[in-house]
Residue, then its C-alpha position, 0 to 999 in steps of 0.5 A: x889434810x888441811x888443819x883447822x886454824x885455832x880459835x883466837x881473837x882477831x884484830x880484823x873485821x868485826x862485822x858478823x862476829x855477834x851472830x846471836x845464835x852462836x858464841x861471839x867472835x872476839x874482835x876489836x869492834x865487838x869485844x871492847x866498848x871504848x877505843x881508849x881501852x884498845x890504847x891501854x892494851x896496846x900500851x901495856x902489851x906491845x911489842x910482845x918481846x918488849x912491852x911498854x916500850x912504844x912511845x905514845x905516838x907509836x901507840x896511836x899509830x898502832x891503834x889507828x891501824x887496828x881501828x882502820x882494819x875494823x872499818x871504825x875509822x877512815x884511812x886519813x883519820x888522825x889519832x891522838x889524845x883528843x880524837x881517840x876519846x871521840x871514837x865510837x866503837x860499834x858494840x859500845x851499847x852491847x854490854x851489860x851494866x854490872x852492879x855488885x849491890x851493897 
């Protein structure tokens, strides 16, 4: 009997994860509006057993790998402080602005 894999966020391909008639699947391409947020998350959380131990160059490499897996950047793209902020995330316009009011 095959077991069903548990639902969890994925770093893989994002296309098709926002079907509209079903709950969205959280992926890097659909869940985060800015690539700088991906960098911040990786910086704070990786590696799991020793968070905050990666150098900036290592973090840029991990983020580039994740963005490339999602088809957001190309294989040969360079990732650094200047290029990271220029990355256009695919669902950046799919978020609702929230105002707390007065």
